[in-house]
Each structure stands twice: as structure tokens, then as C-alpha cells.
C-alpha positions as CSV (number, residue, x, y, z in Angstrom):
1,M,92.5,106.4,160.0
2,N,93.8,107.3,156.6
3,T,91.7,109.2,154.1
4,I,92.3,108.1,150.5
5,E,90.9,110.0,147.6
6,V,91.0,108.6,144.1
7,F,90.3,110.9,141.2
8,T,89.3,109.3,138.0
9,A,87.7,110.1,134.6
10,G,85.3,107.1,134.9
11,C,87.2,105.3,132.1
12,P,88.4,101.7,131.9
13,V,92.0,102.8,132.3
14,C,91.2,104.3,135.7
15,E,89.2,101.4,137.1
16,P,92.2,99.1,137.9
17,A,93.7,101.9,140.0
18,V,90.4,102.3,141.9
19,Q,90.3,98.5,142.5
20,L,93.9,98.4,143.7
21,V,93.3,101.2,146.2
22,K,90.2,99.5,147.5
23,E,92.1,96.2,147.8
24,L,95.1,97.8,149.7
25,A,93.1,100.1,151.9
26,C,93.0,99.2,155.6
27,P,89.6,98.3,157.2
28,N,89.4,101.6,158.9
29,C,90.6,103.7,155.9
30,E,88.1,106.0,154.3
31,V,88.2,105.7,150.5
32,K,86.5,108.3,148.4
33,V,86.3,108.0,144.6
34,Y,85.7,111.1,142.6
35,D,84.7,110.8,138.9
36,L,85.8,114.2,137.5
37,R,84.0,113.5,134.2
38,E,80.7,113.4,135.9
39,G,81.5,116.0,138.5
40,C,79.9,116.4,141.9
41,A,76.7,118.1,143.0
42,T,78.7,120.9,144.6
43,N,81.7,120.7,142.3
44,E,83.7,119.7,145.4
45,C,85.7,117.0,143.5
46,R,86.9,119.3,140.8
47,D,87.8,122.0,143.3
48,K,89.8,119.4,145.3
49,A,91.6,118.2,142.2
50,A,92.6,121.8,141.4
51,A,93.7,122.5,144.9
52,Y,95.9,119.3,144.9
53,G,97.3,120.3,141.6
54,I,96.2,117.1,139.9
55,N,97.0,117.1,136.2
56,R,96.7,113.5,135.2
57,L,94.2,110.8,136.0
58,P,93.9,108.5,137.8
59,A,95.4,110.2,140.8
60,V,95.5,109.1,144.4
61,V,95.7,111.4,147.3
62,V,96.5,110.0,150.8
63,N,95.8,112.2,153.8
64,G,95.9,115.4,151.6
65,K,99.1,114.5,149.7
66,I,99.3,113.3,146.1
67,A,101.0,109.9,146.1
68,N,104.4,109.8,144.5
69,C,103.1,107.5,141.7
70,C,100.7,110.2,140.6
71,Q,102.9,113.3,140.5
72,N,103.7,114.6,137.1
73,E,104.0,118.0,135.4
74,P,101.1,119.2,133.4
75,V,101.2,119.2,129.6
76,S,102.9,122.4,128.6
77,R,103.8,124.0,125.3
78,E,107.5,123.8,126.1
79,A,107.3,120.1,126.9
80,L,105.4,119.3,123.7
81,I,107.9,121.3,121.6
82,E,110.8,119.5,123.3
83,A,109.1,116.2,122.5
84,G,109.0,117.2,118.8
85,V,105.3,118.2,118.5
86,G,104.9,120.7,115.7
87,Q,108.2,119.9,114.0
88,G,107.9,118.6,110.5
């Protein structure tokens, strides 16, 4: 059985990813959707997102590993400067 965790911000941009995961999931797969905007009663979802190193949403984690489609570097000062932010 696969455990699939989907991390979202509860926004319309994330919903298609949630639906796609649900469509593709096998009958015996466990799909958990975490809305980080709302949080969880125990803050488990935000703690998990931090532990996985999630920087962008939506993100999909399969059996404890971030799916290749969801891996990106966090926004950084260097990346923004390189992209031209702050340059007149």
C-alpha cells in the first residue's frame, strides 16, 4: 500500500493536483490531503511539510519522498537578484 500526501494551500490552483492524485491513486492507496493554510489541530501537517523540505505548493509526497515534479529550490535572495529583482 502506498501512502500519498498532498500538501496544498486550499486554493483553486492546488485543487487540480489534488483531483489528479485522487484519480491516479490505486484502490488500496492511502491519500491524505493537508491544507497548510488552515493547518491541523496538532500542527502535524506543517511539521511534515517542513521535515520534507516542501517550499512550493501543491506538493505531493509518495511513501515519504517528494515526487520529482514537486522538487524545487526555495525562493532565495540570490535567485531573485539573479532573475533581475531589485535592478532598475
